[in-house]
N, C-alpha and C positions, 0 to 999 in steps of 0.2 A: 113507122118513124125510121128515118134512114140512120145509118151508123154515125154520120157527122152530127146529126141532131142529138143523138144519145151521148155523144161525147160532150157537147155544149151543155147538155143537162146534167149529166152525172160527173163530169170532170170537176167543176167547182165544188160540188159536194164532197167528192173524194179528196180533194185538196184541202178543204176545211177540216174534214175529219183527221186527216194525217197531221195537220197543224195542231189541232186540239190534242191529239194523242201525244205529240212531241212536247207541247206546253205542260201537259200533265206530268210527263216524265221529268221535265226541267223543275216543276214545282215540287215534286217528290224528292228529288235531289236536294233542293234548298231546304226542305223540311228535315231531311236527314242531317244536313250540315248544321241546322239550328240545334238539333239534338246532340250532335257531337260537340258543338262549341260550348253548349251548357254543361256537358259532362267534363270537358277539358277544363273549363273555368273552375268547376268544383274540385278537380284534381289539382289545379295550380294553387288554389287557396289552401288546400290541405298541406301543401309543401311549406306554407308559411304558419301552420299550426291553426288554421281557421277551417271551420267546417261549413259546408253549404249542403242543405238537404232541400228537396222539392219532390212534389208529385211529378211523374213523367209528363213531358210536354204533349198537349193536345193540339193538333194542327187544325186551322180553320182558314177560310177565305178564298178557296179555289173558286173561280180562275183568276180573279182580279187582284187579290192580295195574299201575302204569305204571312200568316199570323199564327203565333203559338201562344198558348195559355198554359201556365203552370200554376199550381196551387200550393199553399202551405210552404212558402219559401222561407228557410231559416238560415241565417248566417250567424255563427256562433264562434266565439273565441275564448280565451281564458278568463276574461273579466266581463265581456259584454255579449249580448244577443240581440239580433234584430230580426223581426219576423214581418211578413207581408202575406196577407190572406191570398192574394193573387198577384202575378206578374205577367204582363203581356209582352211578348217579343215579336217586333215587326221587322220584316226584311223585305227589301225590294227584289223582285225577281231578276231585274237588270243589274243591280248592284248588291251581290251577296255578301260584300265585305262592309256593308253599312247596316248597322243594327240599331233598332230603337227599343228602349225598355220603358214601360209604363206601369205605374201603380197609383193608388189613391190613398194609401195608408200604410205606415210603418210603425211598429211598436218596438222600442229599444229599451232594453233592461240591463242592469248591471250596477254593482257597487251600491246596492240598496236603493237605487233610483229607477223610476219607470217614466219613459217618454212616450207620448202618442203624437204622431205627426200626421196630419190629414191635409190633403191638397191634391192638386192635379200635377203629378211628378213625372218628368220625362228625362231620360238619359239617352244620349246618342253616342254610339261608339263607331269609329270608322278609320280606314287607313289614311295616311298622310305621307306625302312624298318625302318630307324632311324626317319626321319621326315615324315609328313603325305603326303607332296607334294613337288616336286622339279621342278625347272624351269631352262631351259637352253635356250639361245638365241644366234644366230649368224646372221651376215650380211656380204655380200661381194659386192664389187664394189659400195659402198655407195657414193652418191652425196648429200650433205646437203647444203641448200641454204637459206639465210636470206637476203632479200633485194638484194644488189649487191655483197654480200659476198658469196663466194662458197668454201666448203671443200670437198676434195676428200679422201676417206678412203678405203683402199684395203680390209681389213677385220676387223670384230669386234666380239669377243666372250664374252658372259656374263654368 
């Protein structure tokens, strides 16, 4: 096999290997950014007297998606407490400043009341040219329950 033939054979393989390695480095940087953002958010909430606790983020989805799962998420303040069994954090590798948050159940307690909210709940956080951050939320097939009272909501957009 001539030198030129080997270059055509091994060149593309080497190029793909380098690209995959670079993509993995970029993915790891994004996962570190997700973890840092989650920690920073908890610190910012603490400045307002609110506490956020969670199990450290578990990264998934390489090579196509950057997805983090954290469990036992709790937001607590002086009078109320909200918990979620899990919270999924989705980030695009091409747009690290856009974050999606997804869960399917919140439990809110405080002042002698207890709410359970079930549904497909999404929140999107991203940068805006006019404001520094924007937040959009949506939920579908929501069932909210307090005691014996039950509310059914087809869709909510915030």
